[in-house]
C-alpha positions in Angstrom: 193.7 47.2 110.0 190.7 48.9 111.4 187.4 47.0 111.2 184.0 48.4 110.4 180.9 46.4 111.4 177.5 47.3 110.0 174.2 46.0 111.1 171.4 46.0 108.5 168.0 45.5 110.2 164.4 45.9 109.2 163.6 47.4 112.6 165.3 50.4 114.1 167.6 49.3 117.0 165.9 50.8 120.0 167.9 52.2 122.9 167.7 49.0 124.8 169.0 47.1 121.8 171.9 49.5 121.3 172.7 49.5 125.0 172.8 45.7 125.1 175.2 45.8 122.2 177.4 48.5 123.8 177.5 46.6 127.1 178.8 43.5 125.4 182.2 44.6 126.7 181.0 44.2 130.3 179.9 46.7 132.9 183.3 48.4 133.1 182.7 50.1 129.7 181.6 53.7 129.5 178.9 54.7 127.2 179.9 58.2 126.0 178.7 60.4 123.2 180.4 62.7 120.7 179.3 64.7 117.7 176.2 66.2 119.3 175.2 62.7 120.4 175.3 61.3 116.9 178.1 59.0 117.8 178.2 56.7 120.9 181.6 55.4 122.1 182.9 52.6 124.3 186.1 53.8 125.9 188.9 52.3 128.0 190.3 53.5 131.3 192.6 56.0 129.5 189.6 57.5 127.7 190.6 56.0 124.3 187.5 55.1 122.2 187.4 51.4 121.6 184.3 51.2 119.5 182.5 54.2 117.9 178.8 53.6 116.9 176.9 56.1 114.7 173.2 56.7 115.1 171.1 54.3 113.0 170.3 55.6 109.6 167.1 54.8 107.7 168.0 53.8 104.2 165.2 54.1 101.6 167.2 53.6 98.5 167.5 50.2 96.9 171.0 48.9 96.0 173.2 50.8 98.4 174.3 47.8 100.6 175.0 45.9 97.4 177.0 48.8 95.9 179.1 49.6 99.0 179.3 46.3 100.9 178.7 43.6 98.4 175.9 42.2 100.6 172.2 41.9 100.4 170.1 44.2 102.6 166.6 43.8 103.9 163.9 45.3 101.7 163.8 49.1 101.8 163.3 50.8 104.1 165.9 49.3 106.5 168.2 50.6 109.2 172.0 50.9 108.7 174.0 51.0 112.0 177.8 51.4 111.8 180.4 50.5 114.5 184.1 51.2 114.0 186.8 49.4 115.9 189.8 51.5 116.9 193.1 50.6 115.3 195.8 49.0 117.6 193.5 48.0 120.4 193.2 44.2 120.7 189.8 43.9 122.1 188.2 46.7 120.0 187.5 44.5 116.9 185.9 41.8 119.1 183.7 44.5 120.8 182.6 45.8 117.4 181.8 42.3 116.1 179.8 41.4 119.2 177.9 44.7 119.0 177.0 44.1 115.4 175.9 40.5 116.1 173.7 41.5 119.1 172.1 44.4 117.2 171.4 42.3 114.2 170.0 39.5 116.3 167.7 41.7 118.4 166.5 43.9 115.5 165.9 41.0 113.1 168.5 41.5 110.4 172.1 40.6 109.7 175.5 42.2 110.0 178.5 42.7 107.7 181.1 41.3 107.5 179.7 37.9 108.5 183.1 36.6 109.9 183.3 39.5 112.4 179.9 39.0 113.9 179.6 35.3 114.7 179.8 35.6 118.5 177.3 37.0 121.0 179.6 36.4 123.9 180.8 39.1 126.2 184.3 40.3 125.4 186.3 40.2 128.6 188.1 43.5 129.5 189.7 43.1 132.9 191.2 46.3 134.5 189.1 48.7 132.5 187.1 51.3 134.3 184.7 54.0 133.2 186.0 57.5 132.5 184.7 60.4 130.5 185.1 60.3 126.8 187.6 62.9 125.5 185.8 65.8 123.8 188.3 65.8 120.9 187.9 62.1 120.1 187.6 61.7 116.3 186.1 58.3 115.4 187.4 58.3 111.9 191.1 59.3 112.3 193.7 56.6 113.2 196.9 58.7 113.2 197.5 62.5 113.2 200.6 64.4 112.3 201.3 68.0 111.5 200.8 67.3 107.8 198.1 64.7 107.5 195.2 62.8 109.1 195.6 59.0 108.4 192.5 56.9 108.1 192.7 53.1 107.9 189.8 51.4 106.2 189.0 47.7 105.5 185.8 47.4 103.5 185.0 46.6 99.8 184.2 50.1 98.8 185.5 53.1 100.7 182.5 55.4 100.8 182.0 59.0 101.8 180.4 58.0 105.1 179.3 60.7 107.6 182.4 59.9 109.6 184.7 60.3 106.7 183.0 63.5 105.6 183.5 64.9 109.1 187.2 63.9 108.9 187.6 65.7 105.5 186.0 68.8 107.0 188.1 68.7 110.1 191.3 68.2 108.1 190.5 71.0 105.8 189.8 73.4 108.7 193.2 72.4 110.2 194.9 72.7 106.8 195.9 69.0 106.8 195.7 66.4 104.1 193.7 63.1 104.3 195.5 59.8 103.6 193.3 56.8 103.4 195.1 53.4 103.9 193.4 50.3 102.6 194.0 46.7 101.7 194.8 45.8 98.1 191.3 44.5 97.4 189.5 47.7 98.4 188.0 50.2 95.9 186.9 53.9 96.3 183.5 55.4 95.7 183.8 58.1 93.1 182.6 60.5 95.8 185.8 59.8 97.8 188.1 59.7 94.7 186.9 63.2 93.8 187.7 64.5 97.3 191.4 63.3 97.3 192.7 65.6 94.6 194.7 68.0 96.7 198.3 67.3 97.9 199.2 65.7 100.3 195.9 63.8 100.3 196.1 60.4 98.7 194.9 56.8 98.6 197.5 54.5 100.2 197.2 50.8 99.1 199.1 48.1 101.0 201.0 45.9 98.6 203.0 42.7 99.1 205.5 43.6 96.4 206.2 47.2 96.9 204.9 47.9 100.4 202.6 50.8 99.7 201.5 52.7 96.6 199.2 55.4 95.5 196.0 53.8 94.3 195.2 56.7 91.9 198.7 57.2 90.3 200.6 54.0 91.1 203.5 55.8 92.7 205.4 53.7 95.3 205.1 55.3 98.7 206.9 55.3 102.0 206.2 56.8 105.4 208.5 59.7 105.6 208.5 63.1 107.3 205.1 62.5 108.9 203.1 61.3 105.9 203.1 58.8 103.0 205.1 60.3 100.1 206.6 59.0 96.9 210.0 57.4 96.9 212.7 58.3 94.5 213.6 55.9 91.7 216.9 54.1 92.5 218.0 54.8 88.9 217.1 58.5 88.9 219.9 61.0 88.5 220.3 64.2 90.5 217.9 66.1 88.3 215.5 63.2 87.7 212.4 63.2 90.0 210.8 60.1 88.6 209.0 57.8 91.1 208.8 54.0 90.5 205.3 52.7 89.8 204.0 49.7 91.7 203.8 46.5 89.6 200.3 45.8 90.9 199.0 49.1 89.6 199.7 48.0 86.0 197.9 44.6 86.3 194.9 45.5 84.1 192.8 44.1 81.3 190.3 45.5 78.8 186.9 44.4 79.9 184.9 46.4 77.4 183.3 48.5 80.1 183.2 52.3 80.0 181.9 55.4 81.7 180.2 58.5 80.4 181.3 61.4 82.7 179.9 65.0 82.8 181.0 68.0 84.8 179.0 71.1 84.6 178.2 74.3 86.5 175.0 76.3 86.7 174.4 79.7 88.4 170.9 80.7 89.4 169.7 84.2 90.6 169.2 84.0 94.3 165.5 83.6 94.9 163.5 82.1 97.8 161.4 80.1 95.3 164.5 78.5 93.7 164.4 74.7 93.5 167.8 73.1 93.4 168.9 69.9 91.7 166.7 70.4 88.7 169.7 70.6 86.3 171.0 67.2 87.5 167.6 65.7 87.3 167.1 66.9 83.8 170.4 65.5 82.5 169.7 62.2 84.3 166.3 61.9 82.6 167.7 62.7 79.2 170.5 60.2 79.4 168.7 57.3 81.2 165.0 57.9 80.8 164.5 57.9 84.6 165.0 60.1 87.7 167.9 59.5 90.1 167.0 56.8 92.7 168.3 58.6 95.9 170.4 61.2 97.5 172.0 62.1 100.8 174.7 64.3 102.4 176.9 61.1 102.9 177.0 57.5 101.7 175.0 55.4 101.7 172.5 57.6 100.0 169.5 57.1 102.2 166.7 59.3 100.9 164.5 58.7 97.8 165.0 61.4 95.2 163.2 64.7 96.0 164.1 68.1 94.6 162.1 69.8 97.4 163.8 68.0 100.3 167.3 68.5 98.7 166.5 72.2 98.3 165.3 72.5 101.9 168.6 71.0 103.2 170.7 73.4 101.1 168.7 76.5 102.2 168.9 75.4 105.9 172.7 75.3 105.7 173.1 78.5 103.7 175.3 80.5 103.5 177.6 77.6 104.1 178.0 75.3 101.0 176.3 71.9 101.0 177.6 68.7 99.4 175.3 66.0 98.2 175.7 62.5 96.7 173.1 61.3 94.2 172.8 57.7 93.0 171.0 55.7 90.4 169.3 52.3 90.5 171.1 49.0 90.0 170.0 48.7 86.4 171.9 51.7 85.3 174.8 52.6 87.6 175.0 56.3 88.1 176.6 58.5 90.7 176.8 62.3 91.0 178.2 64.7 93.5 176.5 68.1 93.8 177.9 71.1 95.6 175.6 74.0 96.2 177.1 77.3 97.3 176.3 81.0 97.5 178.4 83.3 95.3 178.3 86.9 94.2 176.6 85.7 91.0 173.8 83.9 92.9 173.4 80.2 93.8 175.9 78.0 92.1 175.6 74.2 91.5 178.7 72.2 90.6 177.9 68.7 89.4 180.2 65.8 88.7 178.2 62.9 87.2 179.1 59.5 85.7 177.1 56.5 84.3 178.6 53.0 83.7 178.1 50.8 80.7 179.1 47.1 80.2 180.3 45.3 77.0 177.7 45.7 74.3 176.0 48.7 76.0 176.4 51.9 74.1 176.5 55.3 75.9 173.8 57.6 74.7 176.0 60.0 72.9 173.2 61.1 70.5 171.3 62.4 73.6 174.1 64.8 74.7 173.1 67.8 72.5 169.5 67.5 73.7 170.6 67.3 77.4 172.9 70.3 76.9 170.1 72.3 75.4 167.9 71.6 78.3 170.6 72.8 80.7 171.3 75.9 78.6 167.7 77.0 78.1 166.2 76.0 81.5 168.9 75.8 84.1 171.4 78.7 83.6 174.3 76.6 82.4 177.7 78.2 82.5 179.8 75.4 81.0 179.9 71.6 80.6 182.6 69.1 79.7 181.6 65.5 78.6 184.2 62.7 78.6 184.2 59.0 77.9 186.7 56.6 79.5 187.5 52.9 79.8 186.5 52.1 83.4 184.3 49.9 85.5 180.5 49.7 84.8 179.8 49.8 88.6 181.7 53.1 88.9 183.9 51.8 91.8 187.5 53.0 91.5 190.1 50.1 91.7 193.7 50.6 92.8 194.7 49.9 89.2 195.5 52.0 86.1 192.3 53.2 84.3 192.7 55.1 81.1 192.1 58.8 81.3 188.8 60.2 79.9 188.8 61.7 76.5 186.6 64.7 75.6 183.4 64.1 73.7 182.0 67.6 73.9 182.3 71.0 75.5 179.3 73.3 76.0 179.4 77.1 76.6 176.3 78.7 78.2 174.4 81.4 76.5 175.5 84.2 78.8 179.2 83.2 78.4 178.7 83.1 74.6 177.2 86.6 74.7 180.1 88.0 76.6 182.7 86.7 74.1 184.0 89.5 71.8 182.9 89.4 68.2 182.6 85.9 66.7 185.2 84.3 68.8 182.9 81.8 70.3 181.5 80.7 66.9 184.7 80.8 64.8 187.1 78.3 66.4 190.2 76.4 65.2 188.3 73.1 65.3 187.5 71.3 62.1 183.8 71.0 63.1 181.8 74.2 63.8 179.8 74.5 67.1 176.1 73.6 67.2 173.8 76.3 68.4 171.5 75.5 71.2 168.4 77.4 72.2 167.1 80.6 70.6 169.1 82.1 67.7 169.1 85.5 69.4 170.9 84.1 72.5 172.3 80.7 71.8 174.5 78.4 73.8 177.2 76.6 71.8 177.9 72.8 71.7 181.4 72.0 70.5 181.7 68.3 69.3 185.1 66.6 70.0 186.4 63.2 68.8 185.5 61.2 71.9 187.5 58.1 71.1 188.6 56.4 74.3 191.6 54.9 72.6 192.8 58.2 71.2 194.1 61.0 73.5 194.5 63.5 70.7 191.1 64.8 71.5 192.7 66.6 74.4 194.8 68.6 72.0 191.7 69.8 70.3 190.2 70.7 73.6 193.2 72.7 74.7 193.3 74.5 71.4 189.6 75.4 71.9 190.2 76.6 75.4 193.1 78.8 74.4 191.0 80.2 71.6 188.0 81.0 73.8 190.3 82.7 76.4 191.9 84.8 73.7 195.3 83.3 74.2 
């Protein structure tokens, strides 16, 4: 299992500090760089990266180390420096641990995990000599086939780090899937879970009972034909494609926790004065009473919330799309992913947002119509779906069954309502009529749905509504 080591320090590791850590393997190690010098590598005599170290990141958002690592960080701002040991190389894990320990000692902080960073001693590496780093070295990928890129991770929460985001982009460009292999105790960040939706990408969980299973579906997996794929049930007939479900996947209990999830899309006219992220900020304020805490183009979210800075990054990368992660504070767990892209209609924002609630905490369902009206009247809302589901308050995704969300409401933007023929948008097969939002002459429509987490029949109402609106 690959080991990640992360140094959390109040002072930025200066070049001498980093170099001292990199040379912990002795003078025969080569200091090479990849990724436009954003990643530094120690390589063996065959050019294989042993340890890959990302440039230190300044984190200015409280709670990210606790959320992703389960450890306490220095007061913000602090520096986050990641080292990743290569799978299958005996000395690599020792090198990464020594690097983390030295950086933490010299820059005044500590390293995670503690058991990997207890030694400052030089790791012996006899017979290793310096050679150039391969230009194609990919720090995040442990195995590559003609179907998938396999990434092995061993950390409490698998986050959408800069390395992992680069691996997703590279795999997409090569038309490959991503398969992330973890220990049974690991969980996913929602940002990673939302990126694993397309076959053959999946979350592969090691399991003592069944070998491997899919952490999102429970399907028992085997390595076959160059990737992890579901096995056939031994009791299945010739026309039965059922896959056995791992016993560990069903080991769940009702904790009383839940999540309120929103997905919505806005389309703005292209304008140099356009400020992005305002729709997400408005919903966050309506549902929590505060702004988001921070944002970034990877996890950890390192920058304090700023519409202007987020907009600047999106415009700098245009016309290419930009993906952001946005997080809340520890008091009210919240996480959103925001994708900004240029389309024929203008500038499109796609948002997936969730807030977590513990036993005795009630999601603010009464604020949903107000939030929807703000989106519809000020932020060019196209549509929004709101769901509630039984799931963890901290939003982390466990390799266990979590009930599906059930729809609470659907919202259709004013322009979409206007384009509907006749009274189709207003006269629906639902028992409850839609609520008009905004001006009577050009309203958006809010369609209430049952929203009972224990009753999936709400999806039948939602499907009936969709068929009606589409004219089916």
